[in-house]
DSSP file (Angstrom, degrees, kcal/mol; ACC not computed):
  #  RESIDUE AA STRUCTURE BP1 BP2  ACC     N-H-->O    O-->H-N    N-H-->O    O-->H-N    TCO  KAPPA ALPHA  PHI   PSI    X-CA   Y-CA   Z-CA
    1    1 A M     >        0   0    0      0, 0.0     4,-1.6     0, 0.0     5,-0.1   0.000 360.0 360.0 360.0 -35.6  144.9   95.3  113.9
    2    2 A I  H  >  +     0   0    0      1,-0.2     4,-2.0     2,-0.2     5,-0.1   0.871 360.0  56.3 -66.7 -35.8  142.9   94.0  116.8
    3    3 A M  H  > S+     0   0    0      1,-0.2     4,-2.3     2,-0.2    -1,-0.2   0.887 104.7  52.2 -63.7 -39.6  141.5   97.4  117.5
    4    4 A G  H  > S+     0   0    0      1,-0.2     4,-2.1     2,-0.2    -1,-0.2   0.896 109.6  48.7 -63.2 -41.4  140.1   97.7  114.0
    5    5 A A  H  X S+     0   0    0     -4,-1.6     4,-2.3     2,-0.2    -1,-0.2   0.876 110.7  51.5 -66.6 -36.9  138.3   94.3  114.3
    6    6 A R  H  X S+     0   0    0     -4,-2.0     4,-2.3     2,-0.2    -2,-0.2   0.914 109.4  49.1 -66.5 -42.6  136.9   95.4  117.6
    7    7 A I  H  X S+     0   0    0     -4,-2.3     4,-2.5     1,-0.2    -2,-0.2   0.900 110.7  51.6 -63.0 -40.3  135.6   98.7  116.1
    8    8 A E  H  X S+     0   0    0     -4,-2.1     4,-2.7     2,-0.2    -2,-0.2   0.919 110.0  48.6 -62.8 -43.3  134.0   96.7  113.2
    9    9 A N  H  X S+     0   0    0     -4,-2.3     4,-2.3     2,-0.2    -2,-0.2   0.893 112.1  48.8 -64.5 -39.6  132.3   94.3  115.6
   10   10 A I  H  X S+     0   0    0     -4,-2.3     4,-2.3     2,-0.2    -1,-0.2   0.911 112.3  48.7 -65.9 -41.6  130.9   97.2  117.7
   11   11 A T  H  X S+     0   0    0     -4,-2.5     4,-2.6     2,-0.2     5,-0.2   0.921 111.3  49.5 -63.7 -44.2  129.7   99.0  114.6
   12   12 A R  H  X S+     0   0    0     -4,-2.7     4,-2.6     1,-0.2    -2,-0.2   0.912 111.9  48.7 -61.2 -42.3  128.0   95.8  113.3
   13   13 A A  H  X S+     0   0    0     -4,-2.3     4,-2.5     2,-0.2    -1,-0.2   0.900 111.9  49.0 -65.5 -40.2  126.3   95.3  116.7
   14   14 A A  H  X S+     0   0    0     -4,-2.3     4,-2.5     2,-0.2    -2,-0.2   0.915 113.1  46.6 -65.6 -43.3  125.1   98.9  116.8
   15   15 A V  H  X S+     0   0    0     -4,-2.6     4,-2.5     2,-0.2     5,-0.2   0.919 113.0  50.0 -64.2 -43.2  123.7   98.7  113.2
   16   16 A A  H  X S+     0   0    0     -4,-2.6     4,-2.8    -5,-0.2    -2,-0.2   0.917 112.3  46.8 -62.7 -43.6  122.0   95.4  114.0
   17   17 A L  H  X S+     0   0    0     -4,-2.5     4,-1.9     2,-0.2     5,-0.3   0.924 112.9  48.9 -64.8 -44.1  120.4   96.7  117.2
   18   18 A A  H  X S+     0   0    0     -4,-2.5     4,-2.8     1,-0.2    -2,-0.2   0.900 115.4  44.8 -61.5 -40.3  119.2   99.9  115.4
   19   19 A A  H  X S+     0   0    0     -4,-2.5     4,-2.5     2,-0.2    -2,-0.2   0.898 108.8  54.9 -72.6 -40.5  117.8   97.8  112.6
   20   20 A I  H  < S+     0   0    0     -4,-2.8    -1,-0.2    -5,-0.2    -2,-0.2   0.889 121.0  32.2 -60.0 -38.2  116.2   95.2  114.8
   21   21 A L  H  X S+     0   0    0     -4,-1.9     4,-1.0    -5,-0.2    -2,-0.2   0.844 122.3  47.8 -85.3 -35.7  114.3   98.0  116.6
   22   22 A G  H  X S+     0   0    0     -4,-2.8     4,-3.1    -5,-0.3     5,-0.3   0.847  99.6  62.1 -79.2 -36.5  113.9  100.4  113.7
   23   23 A V  H  X S+     0   0    0     -4,-2.5     4,-2.4     1,-0.2     5,-0.2   0.947 108.6  40.2 -61.4 -51.5  112.6   98.2  110.9
   24   24 A P  H  > S+     0   0    0      0, 0.0     4,-2.4     0, 0.0    -1,-0.2   0.904 117.0  51.1 -66.4 -35.6  109.3   97.2  112.6
   25   25 A L  H  X S+     0   0    0     -4,-1.0     4,-2.5     2,-0.2    -2,-0.2   0.951 113.6  43.2 -62.8 -49.1  108.8  100.7  114.0
   26   26 A L  H  X S+     0   0    0     -4,-3.1     4,-2.5     1,-0.2    -1,-0.2   0.862 113.0  53.3 -65.6 -35.5  109.2  102.3  110.6
   27   27 A T  H  X S+     0   0    0     -4,-2.4     4,-2.4    -5,-0.3    -1,-0.2   0.920 110.9  45.8 -66.2 -43.0  107.1   99.7  108.9
   28   28 A V  H  X S+     0   0    0     -4,-2.4     4,-2.5     2,-0.2    -2,-0.2   0.923 113.8  49.1 -65.1 -43.5  104.2  100.2  111.3
   29   29 A L  H  X S+     0   0    0     -4,-2.5     4,-2.4     2,-0.2    -2,-0.2   0.891 111.9  49.1 -63.5 -38.9  104.6  104.0  111.0
   30   30 A A  H  X S+     0   0    0     -4,-2.5     4,-2.5     2,-0.2    -1,-0.2   0.910 111.1  50.2 -64.8 -41.9  104.6  103.8  107.2
   31   31 A S  H  X S+     0   0    0     -4,-2.4     4,-2.7     2,-0.2    -2,-0.2   0.901 111.4  48.1 -64.0 -41.3  101.6  101.5  107.3
   32   32 A L  H  X S+     0   0    0     -4,-2.5     4,-2.1     2,-0.2     5,-0.2   0.929 112.8  47.7 -65.5 -44.3   99.7  104.0  109.5
   33   33 A A  H  X>S+     0   0    0     -4,-2.4     4,-2.0     1,-0.2     5,-1.1   0.899 114.5  47.5 -63.0 -39.6  100.6  106.9  107.3
   34   34 A W  H  <>S+     0   0    0     -4,-2.5     5,-2.6     1,-0.2     6,-0.2   0.928 113.9  45.5 -67.1 -45.4   99.6  105.0  104.2
   35   35 A S  H  <5S+     0   0    0     -4,-2.7    -1,-0.2     1,-0.2    -2,-0.2   0.811 118.1  42.9 -72.3 -27.9   96.3  103.8  105.6
   36   36 A R  H  <5S+     0   0    0     -4,-2.1    -1,-0.2    -5,-0.2    -2,-0.2   0.842 133.9   1.4 -85.5 -34.1   95.3  107.2  107.0
   37   37 A R  T ><5S+     0   0    0     -4,-2.0     3,-0.6    -5,-0.2     4,-0.5   0.785 125.5  41.0-119.7 -61.8   96.3  109.5  104.2
   38   38 A E  G >><S+     0   0    0     -5,-1.1     4,-1.5     1,-0.2     3,-0.8   0.733  94.8  76.4 -74.9 -23.7   97.7  108.2  101.0
   39   39 A R  G 34<S+     0   0    0     -5,-2.6    -1,-0.2     1,-0.3     3,-0.1   0.860  97.3  46.4 -59.9 -37.0   95.6  105.1  100.4
   40   40 A T  G <4 S+     0   0    0     -3,-0.6    -1,-0.3    -6,-0.2    -2,-0.2   0.744 113.2  50.2 -77.0 -21.5   92.6  107.1   99.2
   41   41 A E  T <4 S+     0   0    0     -3,-0.8    -2,-0.2    -4,-0.5    -1,-0.2   0.692  97.9  78.1 -89.3 -20.1   94.7  109.3   96.9
   42   42 A L  S  < S-     0   0    0     -4,-1.5    60,-0.0    -3,-0.1    61,-0.0  -0.594  83.6-109.1 -94.2 150.5   96.6  106.5   95.1
   43   43 A P     >  -     0   0    0      0, 0.0     4,-2.2     0, 0.0     3,-0.4  -0.285  38.6-101.8 -68.2 164.1   95.3  104.2   92.3
   44   44 A L  H  > S+     0   0    0      1,-0.2     4,-2.5     2,-0.2     5,-0.2   0.871 119.7  53.7 -57.1 -41.9   94.7  100.6   93.1
   45   45 A W  H  > S+     0   0    0      1,-0.2     4,-2.1     2,-0.2    -1,-0.2   0.873 110.0  47.4 -66.6 -35.5   97.9   99.3   91.6
   46   46 A R  H  > S+     0   0    0     -3,-0.4     4,-2.4     2,-0.2    -1,-0.2   0.871 111.2  51.7 -72.3 -35.5  100.1  101.7   93.6
   47   47 A N  H  X S+     0   0    0     -4,-2.2     4,-2.5     2,-0.2    -2,-0.2   0.916 110.5  48.7 -62.6 -43.0   98.2  100.7   96.8
   48   48 A A  H  X S+     0   0    0     -4,-2.5     4,-2.2     1,-0.2    -2,-0.2   0.922 114.1  44.8 -64.6 -44.2   98.8   97.1   96.1
   49   49 A L  H  X S+     0   0    0     -4,-2.1     4,-2.0     2,-0.2    -1,-0.2   0.864 112.6  52.3 -69.2 -34.7  102.5   97.6   95.4
   50   50 A G  H  X S+     0   0    0     -4,-2.4     4,-1.9     2,-0.2    -2,-0.2   0.910 110.6  47.1 -65.7 -42.3  102.8   99.8   98.5
   51   51 A A  H  X S+     0   0    0     -4,-2.5     4,-2.1     1,-0.2    -2,-0.2   0.891 111.2  52.2 -65.1 -38.5  101.2   97.2  100.7
   52   52 A A  H  X S+     0   0    0     -4,-2.2     4,-2.8    -5,-0.2     5,-0.2   0.867 105.7  56.4 -63.8 -35.7  103.5   94.6   99.2
   53   53 A S  H  X S+     0   0    0     -4,-2.0     4,-2.1    45,-0.2    -2,-0.2   0.949 110.4  42.0 -59.6 -50.7  106.4   96.8  100.0
   54   54 A M  H  X S+     0   0    0     -4,-1.9     4,-2.1     1,-0.2    -1,-0.2   0.860 115.4  51.4 -67.6 -34.6  105.6   96.9  103.7
   55   55 A T  H  X S+     0   0    0     -4,-2.1     4,-2.3     2,-0.2    -2,-0.2   0.917 111.0  46.1 -68.9 -43.5  104.8   93.2  103.7
   56   56 A T  H  X S+     0   0    0     -4,-2.8     4,-2.3     2,-0.2    -2,-0.2   0.878 112.7  50.4 -69.9 -35.6  108.0   92.1  102.1
   57   57 A T  H  X S+     0   0    0     -4,-2.1     4,-2.1    -5,-0.2    -1,-0.2   0.932 112.8  46.5 -64.8 -44.5  110.1   94.3  104.4
   58   58 A A  H  X S+     0   0    0     -4,-2.1     4,-2.4     1,-0.2    -2,-0.2   0.874 111.4  52.7 -64.6 -36.8  108.3   93.0  107.4
   59   59 A T  H  X S+     0   0    0     -4,-2.3     4,-2.2     2,-0.2    -2,-0.2   0.917 109.5  47.0 -66.6 -43.4  108.8   89.4  106.2
   60   60 A S  H  X S+     0   0    0     -4,-2.3     4,-1.9     1,-0.2    -1,-0.2   0.894 112.7  50.5 -66.4 -37.5  112.5   89.8  105.6
   61   61 A W  H  X S+     0   0    0     -4,-2.1     4,-2.9     1,-0.2    -2,-0.2   0.915 109.5  51.3 -63.2 -42.1  112.8   91.3  109.1
   62   62 A L  H  X S+     0   0    0     -4,-2.4     4,-2.6     1,-0.2     5,-0.2   0.883 107.1  53.1 -63.8 -39.0  110.9   88.4  110.6
   63   63 A M  H  X S+     0   0    0     -4,-2.2     4,-1.8     2,-0.2    -1,-0.2   0.933 114.2  41.9 -61.3 -45.2  113.2   85.9  108.9
   64   64 A V  H  X S+     0   0    0     -4,-1.9     4,-2.4     2,-0.2    -2,-0.2   0.918 114.3  51.4 -68.0 -43.0  116.3   87.6  110.4
   65   65 A F  H  X S+     0   0    0     -4,-2.9     4,-2.5     1,-0.2    -2,-0.2   0.910 110.3  48.2 -62.8 -43.2  114.7   88.1  113.8
   66   66 A L  H  X S+     0   0    0     -4,-2.6     4,-2.4     2,-0.2    -1,-0.2   0.885 110.6  52.0 -65.2 -37.8  113.6   84.5  114.1
   67   67 A L  H  X S+     0   0    0     -4,-1.8     4,-2.1    -5,-0.2    -2,-0.2   0.920 110.3  48.2 -62.9 -43.3  117.1   83.3  113.1
   68   68 A I  H  X S+     0   0    0     -4,-2.4     4,-2.5     1,-0.2    -2,-0.2   0.915 111.4  50.5 -63.2 -42.9  118.6   85.5  115.8
   69   69 A L  H  X S+     0   0    0     -4,-2.5     4,-2.1     1,-0.2     6,-0.2   0.902 109.2  51.2 -62.5 -41.2  116.2   84.2  118.4
   70   70 A L  H  X>S+     0   0    0     -4,-2.4     5,-2.1     2,-0.2     4,-0.5   0.911 111.6  47.2 -62.7 -41.9  117.0   80.6  117.4
   71   71 A K  H ><5S+     0   0    0     -4,-2.1     3,-0.8     1,-0.2    -2,-0.2   0.915 112.6  48.9 -65.7 -42.5  120.7   81.3  117.8
   72   72 A L  H 3<5S+     0   0    0     -4,-2.5    -1,-0.2     1,-0.2    -2,-0.2   0.843 109.6  52.3 -66.4 -32.8  120.2   83.0  121.2
   73   73 A A  H 3<5S-     0   0    0     -4,-2.1    -1,-0.2    -5,-0.2    -2,-0.2   0.579 115.4-117.3 -78.5  -9.5  118.1   80.2  122.4
   74   74 A G  T <<5 +     0   0    0     -3,-0.8    -3,-0.2    -4,-0.5     2,-0.1   0.631  63.7 146.5  84.0  13.4  120.8   77.7  121.5
   75   75 A W      < -     0   0    0     -5,-2.1    -1,-0.3    -6,-0.2     2,-0.2  -0.430  57.4 -88.6 -81.2 159.6  118.7   75.9  119.0
   76   76 A S        -     0   0    0      1,-0.1     3,-0.1    -2,-0.1    -1,-0.1  -0.430  33.7-176.4 -69.5 136.6  120.1   74.3  115.9
   77   77 A T    >   +     0   0    0     -2,-0.2     3,-1.5     1,-0.1    -1,-0.1  -0.122  43.4 124.5-120.6  34.2  120.4   76.6  112.8
   78   78 A R  T 3   +     0   0    0      1,-0.3    -1,-0.1     3,-0.0    -2,-0.0   0.737  65.6  67.2 -66.4 -21.0  121.7   73.9  110.5
   79   79 A F  T 3  S+     0   0    0     -3,-0.1     2,-0.6     2,-0.0    -1,-0.3   0.703  77.3 100.5 -70.1 -18.0  118.8   74.6  108.1
   80   80 A Y    <   +     0   0    0     -3,-1.5    -3,-0.1     3,-0.1     0, 0.0  -0.584  51.6 166.2 -76.4 114.6  120.3   78.0  107.4
   81   81 A T    >>  -     0   0    0     -2,-0.6     3,-1.5     1,-0.0     4,-0.9  -0.699  55.1 -93.3-119.8 171.3  122.2   77.9  104.1
   82   82 A P  H 3> S+     0   0    0      0, 0.0     4,-1.6     0, 0.0     5,-0.1   0.749 121.0  70.0 -58.5 -21.8  123.5   80.5  101.7
   83   83 A N  H 3> S+     0   0    0      1,-0.2     4,-2.2     2,-0.2     5,-0.1   0.852  93.0  56.7 -62.9 -33.1  120.2   80.3   99.9
   84   84 A W  H <> S+     0   0    0     -3,-1.5     4,-2.9     2,-0.2     5,-0.3   0.893 101.6  56.3 -64.1 -39.4  118.6   82.0  102.9
   85   85 A D  H  X S+     0   0    0     -4,-0.9     4,-2.7     1,-0.2     5,-0.2   0.932 108.8  46.5 -57.2 -45.8  121.0   84.9  102.5
   86   86 A A  H  X S+     0   0    0     -4,-1.6     4,-2.8     1,-0.2     5,-0.3   0.916 112.5  50.0 -64.2 -42.8  119.8   85.4   99.0
   87   87 A A  H  X S+     0   0    0     -4,-2.2     4,-1.9     2,-0.2    -2,-0.2   0.920 113.7  45.1 -62.9 -43.7  116.2   85.1  100.0
   88   88 A I  H  X S+     0   0    0     -4,-2.9     4,-2.4     2,-0.2    -2,-0.2   0.939 115.9  46.1 -65.9 -46.8  116.5   87.6  102.8
   89   89 A F  H  X S+     0   0    0     -4,-2.7     4,-2.7    -5,-0.3    -2,-0.2   0.940 115.1  44.6 -63.8 -47.5  118.5   90.1  100.8
   90   90 A Y  H  X S+     0   0    0     -4,-2.8     4,-2.4    -5,-0.2    -1,-0.2   0.839 112.2  52.7 -69.9 -31.3  116.3   90.0   97.7
   91   91 A T  H  X S+     0   0    0     -4,-1.9     4,-2.2    -5,-0.3    -1,-0.2   0.929 112.6  45.0 -65.6 -44.4  113.1   90.2   99.8
   92   92 A A  H  X S+     0   0    0     -4,-2.4     4,-2.1     2,-0.2    -2,-0.2   0.908 114.1  49.1 -64.9 -41.9  114.5   93.3  101.6
   93   93 A A  H  X S+     0   0    0     -4,-2.7     4,-2.4     2,-0.2    -2,-0.2   0.897 111.0  49.9 -65.2 -40.3  115.7   94.8   98.3
   94   94 A A  H  X S+     0   0    0     -4,-2.4     4,-2.6     2,-0.2    -1,-0.2   0.911 110.2  50.6 -64.8 -41.5  112.3   94.2   96.7
   95   95 A G  H  X S+     0   0    0     -4,-2.2     4,-1.0     1,-0.2    -1,-0.2   0.888 110.6  49.7 -62.3 -38.7  110.5   95.8   99.6
   96   96 A T  H  < S+     0   0    0     -4,-2.1     4,-0.4     2,-0.2     3,-0.3   0.923 112.8  45.9 -66.5 -44.3  112.7   98.8   99.3
   97   97 A C  H >< S+     0   0    0     -4,-2.4     3,-1.4     1,-0.2    -2,-0.2   0.896 110.1  53.7 -66.4 -39.8  112.1   99.2   95.6
   98   98 A L  H >< S+     0   0    0     -4,-2.6     3,-1.9     1,-0.3     4,-0.3   0.744  92.7  73.8 -67.7 -21.8  108.4   98.8   95.9
   99   99 A A  G >< S+     0   0    0     -4,-1.0     3,-1.5    -3,-0.3    -1,-0.3   0.728  79.6  74.8 -63.7 -19.8  108.3  101.5   98.5
  100  100 A L  G <  S+     0   0    0     -3,-1.4    -1,-0.3    -4,-0.4    -2,-0.2   0.696  83.5  66.4 -66.1 -17.3  108.8  104.0   95.7
  101  101 A T  G <  S+     0   0    0     -3,-1.9    -1,-0.3    -4,-0.2   -51,-0.2   0.664  91.2  77.1 -78.5 -15.1  105.2  103.4   94.7
  102  102 A L  S <  S-     0   0    0     -3,-1.5     2,-0.3    -4,-0.3   -55,-0.0  -0.234  72.3-146.0 -79.9 178.0  104.0  105.1   97.9
  103  103 A K    >   +     0   0    0     -2,-0.0     3,-0.8   -61,-0.0     4,-0.4  -0.982  48.8   4.1-144.9 159.9  104.0  108.8   98.5
  104  104 A G  T >> S-     0   0    0     -2,-0.3     4,-1.7     1,-0.2     3,-0.5  -0.335 121.1 -15.5  71.4-148.7  104.6  111.3  101.3
  105  105 A P  H 3> S+     0   0    0      0, 0.0     4,-2.5     0, 0.0     5,-0.2   0.822 133.6  61.3 -61.6 -31.8  105.6  110.2  104.7
  106  106 A A  H <> S+     0   0    0     -3,-0.8     4,-2.4     1,-0.2     5,-0.2   0.908 104.5  49.0 -62.1 -40.6  104.7  106.6  104.0
  107  107 A R  H <> S+     0   0    0     -3,-0.5     4,-2.8    -4,-0.4     5,-0.2   0.940 111.9  47.8 -63.4 -48.0  107.3  106.4  101.2
  108  108 A L  H  X S+     0   0    0     -4,-1.7     4,-2.3     1,-0.2    -2,-0.2   0.915 114.6  45.7 -61.6 -43.1  110.0  107.9  103.3
  109  109 A R  H  X S+     0   0    0     -4,-2.5     4,-2.4     2,-0.2    -1,-0.2   0.902 113.9  48.0 -68.6 -40.8  109.3  105.6  106.2
  110  110 A A  H  X S+     0   0    0     -4,-2.4     4,-2.3    -5,-0.2    -2,-0.2   0.899 112.7  49.0 -67.5 -39.3  109.1  102.5  104.0
  111  111 A L  H  X S+     0   0    0     -4,-2.8     4,-2.6    -5,-0.2    -2,-0.2   0.911 112.0  48.9 -64.1 -41.7  112.3  103.4  102.2
  112  112 A A  H  X S+     0   0    0     -4,-2.3     4,-2.5    -5,-0.2    -2,-0.2   0.903 111.0  50.1 -64.8 -40.7  114.1  103.9  105.6
  113  113 A A  H  X S+     0   0    0     -4,-2.4     4,-1.9     2,-0.2    -2,-0.2   0.915 112.5  47.3 -63.5 -42.4  112.8  100.6  106.8
  114  114 A G  H  X S+     0   0    0     -4,-2.3     4,-2.2     2,-0.2    -2,-0.2   0.904 111.8  49.5 -64.9 -41.7  114.0   98.9  103.7
  115  115 A A  H  X S+     0   0    0     -4,-2.6     4,-2.3     1,-0.2    -2,-0.2   0.899 111.1  49.7 -65.3 -39.6  117.4  100.5  103.9
  116  116 A L  H  X S+     0   0    0     -4,-2.5     4,-2.5     2,-0.2    -1,-0.2   0.865 108.7  53.9 -64.7 -35.1  117.7   99.5  107.5
  117  117 A M  H  X S+     0   0    0     -4,-1.9     4,-2.3     2,-0.2    -2,-0.2   0.913 109.0  47.1 -66.6 -41.7  116.8   96.0  106.6
  118  118 A V  H  X S+     0   0    0     -4,-2.2     4,-2.2     2,-0.2    -2,-0.2   0.903 112.1  51.1 -64.7 -40.2  119.6   95.9  103.9
  119  119 A A  H  X S+     0   0    0     -4,-2.3     4,-2.3     1,-0.2    -2,-0.2   0.893 109.1  51.3 -63.0 -39.5  122.0   97.3  106.5
  120  120 A L  H  X S+     0   0    0     -4,-2.5     4,-2.0     2,-0.2     5,-0.3   0.911 107.0  53.7 -63.0 -42.2  120.9   94.6  109.0
  121  121 A F  H  X S+     0   0    0     -4,-2.3     4,-1.9     1,-0.2     5,-0.5   0.939 113.0  42.6 -57.4 -47.8  121.5   91.9  106.4
  122  122 A Y  H  X S+     0   0    0     -4,-2.2     4,-0.9     1,-0.2    -1,-0.2   0.845 110.8  56.8 -68.5 -32.9  125.1   93.2  105.9
  123  123 A A  H  < S+     0   0    0     -4,-2.3    -1,-0.2     1,-0.2    -2,-0.2   0.845 118.8  29.6 -67.6 -33.4  125.7   93.7  109.6
  124  124 A I  H  < S+     0   0    0     -4,-2.0    -2,-0.2    -5,-0.1    -1,-0.2   0.682 129.9  28.6-102.7 -17.3  124.9   90.1  110.4
  125  125 A S  H  < S+     0   0    0     -4,-1.9    -3,-0.2    -5,-0.3    -2,-0.1   0.730  93.3  82.1-119.9 -25.2  125.9   88.1  107.4
  126  126 A V     <        0   0    0     -4,-0.9    -1,-0.1    -5,-0.5     0, 0.0  -0.731 360.0 360.0 -88.1 122.5  128.7   89.7  105.4
  127  127 A P              0   0    0      0, 0.0    -1,-0.1     0, 0.0    -4,-0.0   0.508 360.0 360.0 -70.8 360.0  132.1   88.8  106.9
């Protein structure tokens, strides 16, 4: 039984590390692909929702990243309540859904960033 818990902890740490590094990278790559190619081809409403997708994904990543930094620095995280979990999860889910308004490589990268963000949420918060 101890071995199973250890494997779970290693898996959670690997997913968290991959997501911490992958989400901002994929978001930047999606933003570059969108601004260089797809932005001129899409209607205004799809551009606005696509930009909102990348912004909400980056915002949810920033909330988690700052929380991790505060914990590592030894600062108090008493302000963190279950309401934060809901805010982080729904922000990441909204960013992932809004990525569908993009097209081409920007869509794939934004969807991957959103999926990694949801995986990060589960890796660090779901027992």
